[in-house]
C-alpha positions in Angstrom: 102.8 124.6 114.9 106.6 124.6 114.9 107.9 128.0 115.8 111.4 129.4 115.6 113.4 127.6 118.4 116.4 125.5 119.0 116.2 122.1 120.6 119.5 120.9 122.1 119.8 117.2 121.3 122.9 117.1 123.6 120.5 117.1 126.6 119.6 113.6 127.8 116.0 114.7 128.2 115.8 115.2 124.4 117.1 111.8 123.5 115.3 108.5 122.7 111.9 110.1 122.1 109.7 111.9 119.6 111.1 115.4 119.5 108.7 116.9 116.9 105.1 115.7 116.5 101.7 115.9 118.1 100.2 115.0 121.5 100.7 112.9 123.5 104.3 112.4 122.4 104.9 116.1 122.0 102.7 118.5 124.1 100.5 121.0 122.2 102.3 123.7 124.1 105.7 122.7 122.9 107.4 124.9 120.3 108.0 121.6 118.4 104.4 120.5 118.3 103.5 119.7 114.6 100.5 118.4 112.8 102.5 117.7 109.7 105.7 115.8 110.6 107.1 113.5 113.3 110.7 113.2 114.2 112.2 110.7 116.7 115.8 111.0 117.9 117.6 107.9 119.2 121.0 108.2 120.7 122.5 105.0 122.0 119.2 103.6 123.0 118.8 100.5 125.1 118.6 97.7 122.5 116.4 95.7 124.8 114.0 98.6 125.4 113.8 99.7 121.8 113.4 96.2 120.3 110.9 94.8 122.9 108.1 97.0 121.7 109.0 97.0 118.0 106.4 95.0 116.2 106.2 94.6 112.4 103.8 97.3 111.2 103.0 99.4 108.2 101.6 102.9 107.6 98.9 103.6 104.9 99.2 106.0 102.0 100.4 108.7 102.0 102.6 108.2 105.2 106.3 107.7 104.5 109.0 106.9 107.0 112.7 107.7 106.8 115.6 106.4 109.0 118.7 108.7 108.9 121.7 107.1 110.7 124.1 109.6 112.1 126.4 107.2 113.9 126.7 103.4 114.1 124.2 101.2 112.3 120.7 99.8 112.5 119.2 96.8 110.8 115.6 97.3 109.6 113.4 94.5 108.4 111.4 95.7 105.4 108.9 93.2 104.1 111.0 90.0 104.0 114.5 91.6 103.7 116.7 92.9 106.5 118.6 96.1 105.4 121.7 97.3 107.1 121.7 101.1 107.3 125.1 102.6 108.2 126.4 106.1 109.1 125.2 108.9 106.9 122.8 106.6 105.1 119.0 107.1 104.8 116.4 104.3 104.4 113.0 105.2 103.0 110.1 102.9 103.9 107.2 103.4 101.5 103.5 103.4 102.5 102.1 100.0 103.1 105.5 98.2 103.6 105.8 96.1 106.7 108.8 97.1 108.7 110.6 97.2 112.1 114.0 97.8 113.6 115.5 94.4 114.4 119.0 95.3 115.6 121.4 98.2 116.2 125.0 98.9 117.2 125.8 100.0 120.7 126.8 103.4 119.4 123.7 103.9 117.2 122.4 107.4 116.8 119.6 108.0 114.3 116.6 110.0 113.4 113.2 108.7 112.2 111.1 111.1 110.1 107.5 110.3 109.4 105.1 112.4 107.3 102.4 113.1 107.2 101.5 112.3 110.9 100.9 108.7 111.9 99.0 107.6 115.0 98.2 104.3 116.6 95.0 104.5 114.5 96.9 104.7 111.2 99.4 102.0 112.1 98.6 98.4 111.0 100.3 95.5 112.7 101.8 93.0 110.2 102.1 89.2 110.7 105.4 87.8 111.8 107.5 86.2 109.0 
């Protein structure tokens, strides 16, 4: 359960990872362990690293995913359309929609919110288009 605490996203150890969520990404002992929501923070991630493991996938009802871009931009393929998401914009991906990040600017900084929790068991790989 998330308890009152401050997580300093200026620390390199807190960047480019799930910062709120459940094991194994967030240890049960963490003050930011949650069984309700997942939050991933990406600050100038390696494009090569981020995109190499990003396969088209979907999440079933009732799981929703939101991308909030703080700086720079990201391109997210949703179904058959690529959407450019810029600074201070939010993209909502509805349950069942096939999606993946396909590009990002060098200065990209963004948060991914997913609720309720999604696991590898709830993630469905989608065919390439």
